[in-house]
N, C-alpha and C positions, 0 to 999 in steps of 0.2 A: 503493500499499498504506500510505502514511504517512496518507491520508485515512481508513482504516478504524478507528473508534473503539474495537473490542475484539478481542484475540486469546484465543480461549477456552483455548488452551494454556499462555499464559504464567503466568497468575495466576488464583488461584482466588478470592481477595478482594481488592476494589480499594477503597481508602478514597478517596471524592472529596467535595469541598465542592460540592453542587449547589443553585441556586436553581432553582425550577421557573418557567418562562417563562409571562409572560401571554399568554394564546391570541388573538394577535392577526396580522392580514396585516402582513408587512413592506411598508415603503414603496417608492414607486419609486426613491428616492435609494439604498434598501440593494440594490436588485436591480441587477444588472449589465446594462449595454445590451445589447441586440439588436445583432448586426452589421450594419453599413449600408456596403456597398462601392460602388466607382464600376462604372460601366457596364463597363468591362474586365474589373475583378475578377469581376463577378458572372457573366460568361460562362464563366469559368474553374474546372471543378469542383475541381481541386485548391485553389484559393484558398477555394472555398465550404466545402471540408472542414476547412481550416486555421482558419478564423473558426468554425465550429461547434465546432471542438475548443477553440479559445481562450474561447468562450463557454461551455462546459460546465465548464472547469476554473475560470473565474473563478466559476460558480455553487457548484461543490464547495468553494470555498476559503471559504465562508461557513457557517458550522456549522449554521444553521437548515436549509439546504436539505441538507447534508453526512448530516444525523441524519436527515431527513425521510423515513419509510418509502415514501411515494410515490416519491422521487427514486431511490431504490436499486432498487425495483421497476420503474421507467423503464428503469435501465440493465442491469437482470439482474445484480446485484451484491449482495454481503452481507458481513457480517465475516469469513466464511469463504473469501470467493473468492481472496484472494491470500496465504493462508498457506502457506509453501513445505512446510513438514512435512505438510501435509495433500493434497499433490500438486497436479497442475495444477486450473484453476479448474473444469472441468466443467460441468455442465447447472445452470441455477436457472430457477425461475420460481413465479408464484403459482398454487396448485392448490387445489381441494376436494378434502378426504379424508373419508373414512368412518371413524368410529370402531370400534372392535372389530378382530377376526380374529387376536388373539393365541391360540397353542396353549399353554394352561396346563392343566396335569394336576391333579386334586384339587378340592378347593373354592374354589380359587382362581379357576378359570374364571368363577364368578359375575360377571355384568356385562361380561364380555368376549366374549359370543356374539355372531354377526353378526346376530342378529334384534333385538339392543337396540343402535341405534346412532343417531347424529347426523351431521351433515355440518358441517365447520369449513373455513375458510379458512386455509391456512398457506403458507410459503413452502418449496419443495421446492429441495433441495440434493444434486446426483448426483456423487460423487467417485470416484475410481478402484477403490476398494476397499468402498465402502458408500454408501448414501444415508439422507439424513435430512430431516425437516420441522420448521419451527419457526414461533411465532407471529410476524407480521410486525412489530407494534409494538414489542415488547420485544426481541425476537431470543433469547429463551429456547428451546433444543432440546427439542422436544416427545417425538420419537422417532429412534431410530437402527435403520437395518436394513442390518446386514452382508451382503456378497454371500458366497454359500456354494454348495456343489453342489445346493441344492435352489431355487437362484434360478429364476424364470422369469417371463415377462409375458405376458399375454395382454389383449386388445382386443376389447370387444363386450359386447353385453347377456347373450349366454347365460352368460358365465363370470362378469361381473360384477353381473348382475341391475339394471344402470343403463344408461340408453339410451346414454350415451357413456361408458362406463366403461373405465378401464385397471387390471388386474389385476397388481399386484406381489407376488411371494411368495418367501420363504426358510423354512429350517427352522421358524422361530419364528414366523412371522406372515403374515397376507394382507392386504395393503393394498390398497384400492380407492380410485382417482382419480376424480372426476366431471369430464369436460371440457364445454365449451359445444357442441362439434361434434364428428361422427365423424371429421373430418379432423384437428382437433386431437388428439383421441384416439389416431388412427394415429401423428401426429407425436411425442409424448410417447413411447408405446410405442416407436417406431423408434429414437428418438432415446436413450432409456436403455439399450434392449438394446445396440446398436451401442457404445456408451460402456463397458459393463461387459464386452463381450466383447473389446473392443479393450484396454482399460487393466487390468481386473481378471480376467483369463482365469485366473491362479494360482488365484484363489480359488473359481472355478465348478467346480472339478473336483476328484475325489478322488487322492490320489498314492499314492506306494508304499507298502504296508503299509495302505492306504486310510486315510491320514491326512489332515487338512484341510490340512497344511503340506507344500509340498516341499522337497527337499534343497537346501540353502543352501549353495553352492560357497564355498572360501576364506573361511570365518567363523572368527573368532579365538575360540579356546576355551581353557580351563585346568580341570583338575580338582582337587580338594581331599579330601584323606584325614583324617579327624576334623574336629572342629568348629573348631578354634584357626585355622586358615588361612583358613576359610571365612567365619567371624566376624570375622575382621581385615579381609579383602578386602571384605565387603560394609558394615562401617562405613566404610572410606573411601571405597566407592563413593555411600554414600548422603549422605555430607558434600559430594560433588560434584554433587548433582541440582541442576539449574535450573529445572524446569517439574513434574514430576510424579514420584512414588514410589508403585508400586502394591505390595502385600503381601498374599500369601494364605497360609493356614496352617492346619492341623488344630487348632493349639494354639498360642498366643503369649502370652508373658509379658512385659508392658510393662517391667518393671523389670530384665530381664536385660541383664547387661553384654557388651558385644561385644569388649572388649579387655581383658585379664587379664594379672597382679592388678590390679583396679582402684585405683587413686590417688585418682580423683576421680568424679564423677558424667557427665563430658563425654561418655564412650561407652556411656552406658546407652540402651538403644533409645528408649525414650519421648523422654528428653531431646534425643536426636539427632533425631527426629521433630518435637518441638515446635520447634527450632532452624531447621530447614528450613520449617516451617509459617510460622513468623515473617517468612521471608525471602520468602514468596509462593507457596512451592511446593505443589502440590496434592497431598495424601497420601491415597490411597485404600487401605482395608483390608478384605479380605473374611475373615470367620472361620465354620469350621464351628459351628453351632448343635447343640450335643450335647443328647441326653435327659437331664437333670441326675441323675434317680434312677440312670442306668446309669453315668454318665460324671462324674468330678470335675474338669474342666479348667477351669470357671468362665468361660466366653467372655462372659458379660454382664459380670463384673469388668473383663475385658480391653478390651472395649467402653468402658465408662464411663471407665476409666482415660485412654484415649487420647483420646477425644471432649472430656473436660474439659481439654485441653492446650490445645487451639487451635482456632477454627473452621473452620481450613483443614485438619484431620484429619476424615475423614469413614470410618466403620465401618458396615459391613454384617453381619449375620449371617443364615445360611440353613442348611436349610431351616426353615420353619416345620412342625412336625412333623404337627399334626392336619389343618390346610387342605391341604396338600400330600399328605398321606398317605404320608409317608416317614418311618419310624420306625428302621429298620435301617441304612440305609447312610450314610456320612461323606463330607465334601469333605476329601480326604486329601492334595492337592496342597502342596507347599511351594514359595514363589516370591518373588523381590525384582526388581522391574523399576524400573529408573532412566530417565528421560526415554526409555522406549522405545526404549532403545539399547544397554543392557547387562543382562542378566537372570541373576540367580542362581536355581539350582533343585536339586532332590534330595531327600535323605531329611531334612535338617535344618530341624525347625521352630524359629524363633526363641524356645526356649522354655527352660525349667528342666532341668539334667540333660543337656543336648545338647552342652553345650561339653567338648571333651576333646583330649588332645594325645598323641602317641605314647607318652608315659610310662605312660599308665592307672595313675596311682597310685591308691592305695585310701584314703588319709587325707588331711584338710588342716586341720591345725591352725596358730593362731599360732606362729611361731618360738619364742616364749619360754614357751610352756606346756610346762610343766616335770612329771617324772613325780610330784614332791610335790603339783602341783594336781591331777593326775589321781586320786592316792590320796585327796585331801581330797574331790573329787567324788564319789569312789566311797562315801565315808561319808555325805554330805550329800544327794545328789540322789536324788529318786524314780525309780527305774528305769522307770516307766511314763509318764514325761513328760521332755520335751527342754528345757523352760523354763529350768531350772536351766543346763543346757550353755550355752544361748544367751546367758544373761546373763555367765555367766563368761567366755566368750569375748570378749563387747564390753568387759568389764572388762579384758582384756588387750590387745584392739585397738580403741581407742575410735574411731578416726576412720580415713576411707580413705586419708589421707596415710601411716600408717604400715601398711597393709593389705599381706600379703604370702598373703594367702589365694586360692585361685583360685575357690573354690565359696561363695557367701556365702548364708546363709539357707537357704530354699527350692531352692537350686541345688545342695546337697548332699543326694545321693538315692541310694536302692536301691528301685526300683520293685518287686521281689519281695518284699523285707524290710516295704516299707510304701509304699503308695500316696500321692500328694501330696495335702494337706488344708490348709485355711484359706489359700487362695493370695491372697487380699486383705490377708494380712500377710506379704508378700514377705521381709523382713528376719529372720524369725524361723526358727531351725532347727526340723525337725520331726522330724529322726533324730537319736539321741545319736550325735555323731561320734566320741566316746572310746570306746566300745563297740562300733560297728558301721562295718564299712568302707562306703564308697560303691561304687556299680557301674558300671564303668567302662563309656563309651558310645562305640562305633564306626559311624562313618557315612560316607558319602561324598557329594560335592556337585560341582557343576560351574557356570562362567560362560560365557555365550555373549554374542557381539555382534552387532551388525549386524541384517541381513535375519532371522536365526534370533531373534534378541531381540524383533523386532517380530512375529514369528508367536507367540512366548509371551505377549507383551503383548496381541495379538489374543485369544487365549484368555482372559486376564483380563477384559479389556474386554466378551467376549461373556457371561462370566459375571456381570460387574456390571452390564450393562443389563439382563438378563435377570432378576436378582434385584430390580433397581429396577422392573420391570415386573410381577413377580408379587406383590411384596409392598406393600400400600397404605401401610405407613408411611413409604415410601423414596420415593413420588411426588412429595414437595415437592421445589422446586428447590433447595432446600439440599443435596440429594443429586442430582449433574449426571449427565447422561448422559456417558459417554466416548467418545472419537472414536479410531480407530487411524491412527497415522501412515502416510504413504504409504512404499513402498519405494524410491520413486525418490530419498530423501534418506538411506537406512538407513546408506549407507557412509560419510556425514560423521559420524565418531564423537566425541562430545564428550570422551571419554577412553577409555583402554584399561588393563585391568587388567594389570599387570606379570605377565610369565612365559606369556602366552597365546600359543599356535600355531595356525596355518593348519591347517582341516581342513574336511571336508564335513559338515555339521550338518543333522537333521531333527528336527523337535518332532513328539512322539507323544503320544496321551493316552486316557484311558479317560472317556469321558462319556455321559450319557443325557439324556433328555427332562427328567427331574427335576432334573438338575444342572445342565444348561447349554442346554437346549432344542434338542439335537441329539445324534444317536447315533455313538459311533465307540470301537472297541477296538484301534487301531493298535499299542499297546504289547506286546499280547499276539502279534499277528503279527509284529513284529519280533523277539520274542524266539524264538519258533518258527523263524523264518527264519534267524536267526544262528546256532541250533543246527545245523539241517539243511544250512547251506551251509558250516560250519565244516570245516578241513582237517585240524587239528593237536590243538586244545584249546579247552575253554570253562571258564573260571573264574567261579563263581556266588557272589557273597556276597549273602544277604538275611534280612531277618526270620524270614521265612516260607517255608516249602516245602511247599505242598499243591497236588498234581496229579495225574495220570494219570486221564484222563476215564473213569468208568463209565457215564454216561449218567443216574445217579441222584443221588449227593450230590455229585460233582466233575465240572467240565465242561471246565476248562482243560487243554491238551494239551501242555503243556512238559515233563512227564516222559515223556510217550510219544515227543516227538522225541528226548528223551536217549537213550531203550531203541533206538530205530530208527537212530541215529547210531552207538550203540556197536556193534549188530549189524551195522552195514555195515562199520564198520572190521574187525571180527573176521572178516568173511567175505571181505575184501580181504587181510588180513593186515597192515593198518597199526597203525602206532602212534596211539594217540589217546586222550586223557586228559581227563576230567571232574572238576574239583575243585568240591566243594560246602561252603561255610562257612555255618553257621547257628548261632543261639544255642543253647547248651545246655539252656536251659528257656524257656519263652514268658515274656513281661513282664507277668506279672499278680501281684498281690500273693497271697502263700502261702506256707506253710511247707513245704517239700520233704519234710522229714524225716518229716513225718505223711501224705504224699502230694501236697501242693501245692495241694490243693483242686480244684473241679471245672471251673474255668476253664482252668487248666495243663494238667489230664488231659485236656480236651477237645481243646486244640492239639496236645497229644503224640499223642493217637489218630489224628488228621489226618496228623500229619507223619510217624509210622510207618508208616501205610497207604500214604503216596506212597513211602517209602524202602524198607521191607524186610518189612511185616507185610500178608497177603491176596493173592488172585492179581493184583491190578491193580498190586501195587507194582513199583518199577524192579527191585529185586534179585531176587525171584520170577521175573518175567519173563525175566531175563538169566540165572539159574541154569538155567532149562527149557531154554534155547537152548545155553548155552555152559558150563553148569556153573561152576566154581570160576575158570573163567578171567575172570569179571567183575571179579574184585580187579586186574587188570591196566589196568582202563579208568575206574575211578569210585573215588572216595575222598568220604567225607562227615566233616567235622570240626567242631569249636566251638573257642573261644578260652576261655583262662583266664590269671590271672595271681594273684601272691600279694604279700604284704607283712606290716608289723608295725603293730600298734595302738599308741597312746601308751604302755601299759604295758610293750610289749615282746612280748605275746603275738603268735605267728604267725597269719596269717590268710590264706586264699584266696577270691577271689570270681570268678564267671566274667564274660567281657567281653562285655556285650549288645551284639549286633551287629545294629543297626538299617539297614544298607546296603541299598540295591536296584540291584545291580550286576550286570553281565554284561561278560565281556572274551572275546574270540574271537580267536584266531591272532594275539595282538599287533597287530591291526589293527581292530578293531570293538570298540566300546565303548558298553554302555547304561546310562545313569545317570538315576534319576529317583526317584518317591514310590510307584511300584508295588512292592507285595510279589508274591511268587509264590503266589498263591491266586486262589481264582474273585472274591473282593470287589473284588479291584485290577484283575482281568485282562479279567473279562467285560464291562466298560464299563457294564452295566445297575445297577450296584451303585455302591461307592465312586467318585469322580470322582479322577483321578490325572494326573500329566503326567511326560514324560521327554522325553530327547533320545538319539539315536543319532549319535555321532560316528565316521566314518571317515577314517583319515588319508591324507593326500596325500602328506605328507613321512616319508620313509623312511630306515632305517639299515641296513646290511647286517651280520645277524648269522648266530648259529647255531639251526637249529630242528631238532630229531630230529637233531642231527648234519650238517645239511647248510645250505649256504649259503641265506639267506632274507632277503627284505626285510621287515624290521618296521616298524610305524608308531610315529613319534615319541612320540604322544600315548597311543596304547595300552600300548606298551611300557614307558614311563616308570610309568604308573599299575601295570601289573602287578609291575615290579620294586619298587616302593615297599610294595605289599601283600606280597609274599613275602618280603622283607628283614625286615620287623616280624614277620610271623608266624614266621618261622624262626630269629629272632634272628641273621641275616645282618650285620646293622650291628654288632653287639657281637663277632661272630666273622667276621672275612672269608674264613675259609676254606670258609665254606656258600656254594656256588655255584648260584645261581637263574637263570643266564643263559639255560639252554635248558631250559624245563619240561616236555618230552616224553620226554626219554630215560629208559631204565628206571633207570638211575642216580639222577637226580634222583627220579624218582616214587616207587620204592620205598626207596631207602637215604637219601634226604633228606626227602622231604615224609611218607610214611606212617610210617618210622621214627622222625621226629621226634615226630607226633601220638601213636603209641603208646608210646614212650619216656616224653614228659610227662604222658600222662593215667595212666601206671602209677606214676609217682612221686608226683604229686597224690593218687593213690588210697591209696598207701603213707602219706604224711604226714598228709593231712587227711581221709581216707576221705570223699572228694567225692561229692556226689549232682548230677547222675545218675550212676550207675554199672552195668556190666554184672553186678556181681556181686549185684545187688538185682532179681529178677524177679518178687517177689510183694509184696503189703502187709506180710504176715508177717516176709518176708526184710529189708523195708524199716525195720520196727520194731527188729529185733534189730541189723541194722547201726547202725542211728542211736545204740543203746545204748550201744556200745563206745567207749571213748577213743581218740581217734587220738594218732600218734606226736608231733604237733606240741605236744600237752598233757603226754603222759608224758614225752617226752624231747627238750625244744626243740632243743638242741645237735646231737643227731643229725639231728633234722628239717631244721636248716639246713644240714648236710652233704648230704643228699639234695638239697635245692632247689639248691643249686649246680650240679647237674647239669641243670637246666631249661634249654631253650634255645628261646628267642622264646615264643610264646603258644599255638601250635596243640597241640589235644588231639584224641583220637579221639573221634568222635561215639558214646555208648554205646548201641548198637543194640537190645541185650537188657533195657534198663531196663524193668521191669513189663511185660514180655513175655507173662508169663501171667496178666495181669489184663485185664478189660475197662474201658475207661478212658473212654468215653462217661459224661456225667451221668447219674444215675439220673432218671427220669421224672417222679419226685415232687420234683425239685429245682427251683429258680428257672431254674439252668442249663439242665436237662433241658426245661423247658416253652419255652425258645428256640427258633425254627427254626433247624434244622440249617446253613443259609444263613450264618447269622451268624458259625459257627466256620470256614466253608471259603471 
């Protein structure tokens, strides 16, 4: 192993001082002598073998022979042969391969057709989960073919159009090899097939929920509620990377601070990545390439900012919209992989506005920012601009050493008030933080280790290699092919995230030909299975709730599964609860007091269509079967909080729920990036990533008043959510231990949601509200001054009765209006699939 000159997993850029040798043959003195034994020794086979071994070792000790491609070819070895993390040596040899055979949609297929091909000599390497070929002289990897359920091998002229051909196929490509004889073709086909079947069996078949990944037992996992813990742990993990860092996000902000309050730039994302790149760690980032006219996340700026940091940082963007004919769909998954051993994923992009804690505070001004300064700004600052505010705040807190703020510059945000602008100026405010509250951000993440982490890393590698194949600008060797590490070494963890516990973990995803080269919708299958198989309750937190298939506009059946499970519980006379927590408003810029705009109303239309409006809705179907008894089974809520602006005026804001989570029976948890809508669930649209965690370690608790074995992972996550939402952390008398009893469901959960919603309506006249059912009523409702303005002291007394953040979702809001965009509007011209 020490003789192998290059380990492709260890370093991305290696600085060497090299003098090109003169092309001359070595002299006899430089060559080791051939073995000459006496008569007795030459008769013994063992002695001959020993002499040959010594001779070859002496030959390999000389760099000229060791690095000579003919020598490695003679020995059937390469620089990949003895790297432990790539698995056992496998099969190697020189082959002739035919170009083309890639399955690429859109105009990118030009030049990849099997009719336009050439033959090239390459070195083939077959490992336990993939095969690759590389150029013999340079050792540069030219292509990686992952084993997958579409993997097959065929030999003969009929399938290869070559006299002595071997056809190797997976979901993404058909690779044709040309051999010198039929016997050699059969040998290659047989050896590759047997090696794949023996060592790569798990990669050749679909698993539970039709997922590409199997259930990985005894996997260490840890959940995170809100960005603070997730960002902290991810920063610590990134700092421990030794070989590779993979990151994929829908949106990535290079200057985002991972630990707060920031006292310096040490834990700024781009600075962390630059530090690791300087240490020789390979950093690969995959970003969604947005349609710039429709979305302002400026992935081009993110790419440039990162790649200018260091040559070890490589950033790809996908898709190319015109050439791939993909305009409507997005890469939506969020993931961080460290050394293919530890993987973070969930709903949190490494981007502005995502970091938050359990306080959900609405303001963030320097400690010394006084009321007099506020009054001065009121008279001097242009209300249409925030530049004056930025300058004022910088004057108060001139450097990070004195910083106490949690959200700097673009991080202070309220996406319904105003969407992000000028992202290439990260440290400038774009919202007047004196007059406007930020919008708190609720999210869920998870970290997994070992084999499950390698399954997630394999998904990233599949996407990276696929992007490199389909986009010509990434074909250069400066953007390398990535190799998946073997599961045989996955249990040798370089480090473990503190607080992790063992459970069974399976990686799930939504992908299609356009996004990853293969098709899968295992997240949808897992959601439906968890709902149908649940025994006591289902708790859902999600950014969207668009479901109930009608075969026309909506196709995912998550809502249908909820209806069926509730009707089953009712017919059996069993207690069963469904908790749904979603944002009070969709996350689009718009003034809700004037209707919110077409985008907000379009999402509200499909949300209400799922919950309570129309024949396909959950409540309509339940009322048809069980009447008002539906109230015993399902609750739909949102979250809200309140605070004071610098001038002392009271303010309320919704807590934006960005979570993508399901908990069932305190035993099963799904955490990922997938929303409950067709975009995320069908696989054909947005690409998504998730995990299902099933507990193996249990504790004895009460469930519906009876003794029950609850999982440690799922129960601890559910308790954290319920305590925060219901205010149990501040009031220990609030009992959240048993979520199924009538007392909890009606007297704690529903009563708290109704009481909080009523108080907020009295104090702030919040929107959305059940009191507003038409646009005319909305205009009248918004024109009336609220109690917080008229009588702040009385308002404060009312707000003392608020418990937690849970509020009832207003099911009657604008119920008499048609909320889909007018056909003559730009939103009305967009295909309906964009909203669903």
